[in-house]
N, C-alpha and C positions, 0 to 999 in steps of 0.2 A: 530661287536663288537670285539676289540682286547682284548684277555684274560688278566685280571689283577690279577696276582697271589699274589700281595702284597709283603711286605718285613718285616724285623724285626722292621722298624720304622713305617711301614703302615700295620699292619696285617689284616685290615678290608677291603681291596681293593675289594676282590672277593664278600664279603657280600654286599658291596655297589651296585655293578653291579647287583647282584641278586635281591636285593629289588627295584631297579630302573626299572628292566625288567617287562613286563607284566606277570600276573600270568598264563595266557595261551598264549604260544608263537604260533602265527599263521601267521607270517609275512614273506614275501619272503626275507626281509632283513637278515633273519637267514641263507640264502644261498648265502651270499655274495661271499664267496671263490669259489662256483660253477660257479657263473656268471664271476668271474675273470678268471676261466679256460676256459670258453666258448669264452670270448673276446680275450684271449691270443692265441687260436688255430684256431680261425675263424675270417675273416674280417667281423665285424658287423658295418655297417654305419646306417641302418634303422631297427628300432624296432617297432613292434605293441604290445602293452600291453592291454590285455583285462581284464578288472576288475582292476581298480586302487585303491589301498588301501590308498594311500596318495601321496601328492606331492613329498615327499622324495624319494618314490619308483621309480618314474618315472625319477627323476633326477639322480638316481643311474647309470642308463645306459648312460646318457650323461657324467657322470664322468668317465665311463670306456671307453668312445671314440665314442659312438653313435653320429651321426650328426642329426638325426631326430627321434623323438619317438612319435608315434600316440597313444594317450591315449584313448582307447575305453571305455567310462564310461557314460551310459545312464542317471545316476543321479549323477552328479558331485557335489562335496561340494564347498563351497565358497573358501575354502582353495586351493583346486585343480584349480579352475577358476583363482585364483590370480597367482598361480605358472606358470600356462600356459602363462598368460599374461606377466610375468616377464622373462620367459626363451624362447628365440626365437627358440629353438631346440624342444620344446614340441608343439603338435597339439592335441587339444580335439576333440574327436569324440563322438558325443552323441546318435549315432545310435546303437541299441542293436546288440550284436554278436549272430550268425555268419553273419547276414545280412551286418554288417559293413565291413567285410573283403573284399567283392566284390568291395567296393567303394574306396579301398585304393591301392597304388602300392604294389607290392610283397615286403616283407621285408626279411632281413637277419636273423632276430630273432623274433619269436612269443612267447609271454609269456601269457599263458592261465590260468587265476585265476579269471574268472568270475562266471557264474552259474554252480555249481558242480553237473551236471546231465547228463545222457547218451545222450539225445537228443541234447543238446547244444554242449557238447564236441565232439559227433560223427559229427555233422554238421561242426564244426570248423576244425577238423582234415581232413575230407573228402575234404573240400575246399583247406586247405593248401598243403596237399599231392598231389593234382591233379593240383594246380595252381603255387605253389612255392615249388617244391619238393627238391630243394637245400637248403632250409632254415633249421635253428635249430628251434626246437620246445620245449619249456619248459611247462610242464603241472603240476599244483599244485593240491593236494588233490587226489593222486592216492592210498593212503592208507586209513585206518579206519578214520572216519566213512563213507566216500563218495566213497570208492573204489567199493563196491557192493550195495550201497544204494543211490538213488538219493536224492538230496536236491534242493528245490525250493524256490528261493528268491520270496517274495510276493510284488505285485501281479505278478504271473507268466505269461509270454508271450506266453507259450507253449499251443498248442492245447490240448484237453482232451485226444486225442489218443496218443500223445507224452509223456504223464505223467503216473507214477504209482499212484495208490490210496495213498493219503498222509495223515499225521496226524500232529497236533501240538505237539504231544508228541516227545521225543527224544530218540536216541540210548544210550546205556550204554555198557561197556564191561563186566558188572557183569551178564547179561543174554542176550538172543538174541532177546527178544522183546522190542518194544519201551516202554518208561515210562514217566510219567509227571515229574520225578526227573532225567531225562537224559539230553543229550546235546540238549537242546531245543532252538528255535529260538526267543521266547518271542515276536511273531508276525512278526518278520523279515523274518523267512523262516520256511518251513515245511520239513518233512522227509518222505520218502516212507515208507508205512507201513510194508513192508517186505523187506528183504535184498536178494540178490542173483537172480538168474534167468536171463532171457534175457532182454536186453534193460533197464539196471538197474545199475548205478554206473559209476564213471569216468574211473576206470581201465578197466571195461568191455568195454567202448567206445573206449579206446586205442586198446585193443585186437581186437575188431571188425574192426577197421580201418586197423590194420596190416594184418588181414586175407584177406582183399580185395586187397592188394598191390602185384603186380606180381614181383616187384624188390626185389630181395633177399638181397639187400645191406643195407635195413633198419635196424637200431638197436634202441632199447629202454632200456635205463638205468634207474633204480630206486634208488634214494637216500632215505633210509627208515628212514626219520626224519621229524618233524614238519608236520605231516599229509601226508607226502610223496611227493617227487619231482620227476617227470619223465622227461627225456631227450630224445627226439626222432630225430633221424638224419640219413642220408644215409652215410654209410661207404664205401668210394670209392678211398681214396688217402693216401698217406704217412702222410698227415697232419691229417687225420682222425685217423690213427693209433696212433699218438701222442695225439690226443684228447682222444682216448679211454684209453690209458695208464694213462693219467691224472685223469680221472674219476674213474679208476678201484678201488682205495682204498675206495670210497664211495659207489660203487655199490653193493647193497645187503649186506652191512656191518652187520655182526651179533651184533657188539657192538651198532651201531646206532639203530638197530632193537629192541634190548633188552631195551635200554634207551627209545625209542619212546613207547613202550608197557607199561613200568613202568610209563611213563609221563600220558598216557591216562587212565590208571588204577587209578592212584592217583587223577587225576582231576575229573573223574567221580564218585569216591567215595566221593570227596569233594562236588560235587553238591548233592549227596544224603544226606550227613550229613547236609548241609545247609538247605535242604527241611525239614529235621527232626526238626532242630532248629526253622525254621519259624513256623511249625505246633505246636510246643511246646509253643512258644511265643504267638501265637495266641489263645492258650487255648483250 
């Protein structure tokens, strides 16, 4: 979205953009300028997108220059099916990830925004770093609430030994335990009962992957906004120097981090207040 600051004649432009946006921003579209940087500094012809939020998200990559986008989505919407039918650069893959990755040719860019849990992300990253080590990898949800706490879309394809004990209650920033008034999935997903420890969370999966890599050229950049975006790549050339410099203003930005913390605090407080209102109205 291009910022609309308004004018003397149109003072409400920013307010219009604000009210037209989702109350909870959770879309990779918020990172458009990050993707523009990646495409500007790397040749990206083939993309694998795991977890397709909408047809528009996949078309974003073709707009930036990708020649082919594999959309890995086991449960595609009718809208996504239509978009794939209408865009010859999109291919729908209904096999779940990480199993789907082995059925596809190596890509220049992997975008991981599917199941936000350790087992899935660890499996995806393990395959990519071993099979397509020269690729760029983008990982969404590397910050709260999924950084150190697994989330499982239901029904989960994971084996019991790959999952943490989970609950339909959700996390909140106001205390460390899950709560019915937290960030719940309303039947769509569950959350691990506890946070932290081993084999728990997306960021933990990234760290565990990096520990297994013997190549010291791997870099991991965190953009601390909209639940956290991670960029994983091998830094081996002058072009990678330029990529690193372009990402530097966003990496570990204290301003973005403060704004993200304020955002999740406000939203989880809103969830609690909404629950209190519902209880009051129910008598």
